[in-house]
C-alpha positions as CSV (number, residue, x, y, z in Angstrom):
1,M,156.6,365.8,40.8
2,A,159.6,366.2,38.6
3,A,160.7,369.3,40.4
4,A,160.3,367.5,43.8
5,I,162.5,364.6,42.6
6,E,165.1,366.9,41.2
7,S,165.4,369.0,44.4
8,S,165.6,365.9,46.6
9,G,168.7,363.7,47.1
10,Y,167.1,360.8,45.3
11,L,169.0,361.3,42.0
12,V,172.3,361.9,43.8
13,E,171.7,358.7,45.8
14,A,171.1,356.7,42.6
15,R,174.3,358.1,41.1
16,V,176.4,357.4,44.2
17,A,175.0,353.8,44.3
18,R,175.8,353.3,40.6
19,V,179.4,354.7,40.9
20,L,180.1,352.4,43.9
21,T,178.7,349.4,42.2
22,D,180.8,350.1,39.1
23,R,183.9,350.1,41.3
24,G,183.2,346.7,42.8
25,F,181.4,347.7,46.0
26,F,178.4,345.7,47.4
27,V,175.8,348.4,47.7
28,Q,172.7,348.7,49.8
29,R,170.3,351.7,49.7
30,N,167.9,353.1,52.2
31,I,169.1,351.2,55.3
32,F,167.4,351.9,58.6
33,C,169.6,351.8,61.7
34,T,168.8,352.2,65.4
35,N,169.2,355.8,66.6
36,P,171.6,355.8,69.5
37,N,169.8,358.9,70.9
38,D,166.2,357.7,70.5
39,A,165.5,354.0,69.8
40,T,161.9,354.9,68.7
41,R,163.2,357.0,65.8
42,P,165.3,355.0,63.4
43,I,168.0,356.7,61.2
44,E,167.9,356.1,57.4
45,V,171.2,355.9,55.6
46,D,170.9,356.6,51.9
47,V,173.8,354.4,50.5
48,V,176.2,351.9,52.1
49,G,179.0,350.4,50.1
50,R,181.3,347.7,51.2
51,R,184.3,346.1,49.4
52,G,187.0,343.7,50.4
53,E,190.2,342.7,48.7
54,L,192.6,339.9,49.4
55,V,196.0,341.3,50.0
56,N,197.9,338.1,51.0
57,E,197.0,334.8,49.3
58,E,199.2,332.8,51.7
59,N,197.5,333.8,55.0
60,K,194.2,335.1,53.5
61,S,194.6,338.6,54.8
62,M,192.1,341.1,53.5
63,V,191.6,344.8,53.5
64,T,188.0,346.2,53.6
65,A,186.4,349.5,52.9
66,S,183.0,350.8,54.0
67,I,181.4,353.9,52.8
68,V,178.3,355.3,54.5
69,T,176.6,358.1,52.5
70,E,173.8,360.6,53.2
71,C,172.8,362.2,49.9
72,K,171.6,365.8,49.8
73,N,171.0,368.0,46.7
74,N,172.9,371.2,47.4
75,D,173.9,374.1,45.1
76,Q,177.5,373.6,46.4
77,P,179.0,370.1,46.8
78,V,179.9,369.2,50.4
79,A,181.7,366.2,51.7
80,F,182.6,365.2,55.3
81,F,185.1,362.5,56.1
82,C,184.9,360.9,59.5
83,P,187.3,358.3,61.0
84,A,186.0,354.8,61.6
85,T,185.2,353.9,65.2
86,G,185.6,350.4,66.3
87,N,185.8,347.3,64.1
88,H,183.0,347.1,61.5
């Protein structure tokens, strides 16, 4: 069982969630979303982090950041950065 856990992305997922939480993000784990290609097969997202910060007290302007993470346990680290689409 220990080998299965170590080879999965579960430990990576827990670490990513902890790092985001420590940096002030609101974190959700294991979120299921509708698959745009097949509504009968939901997509699981491992970690979602959201954070907002007030940038102008006078007019209450805010900046927000969202991080959507799929965690995999690989020998070599891999990261993909995709531009946001639409207003989320």
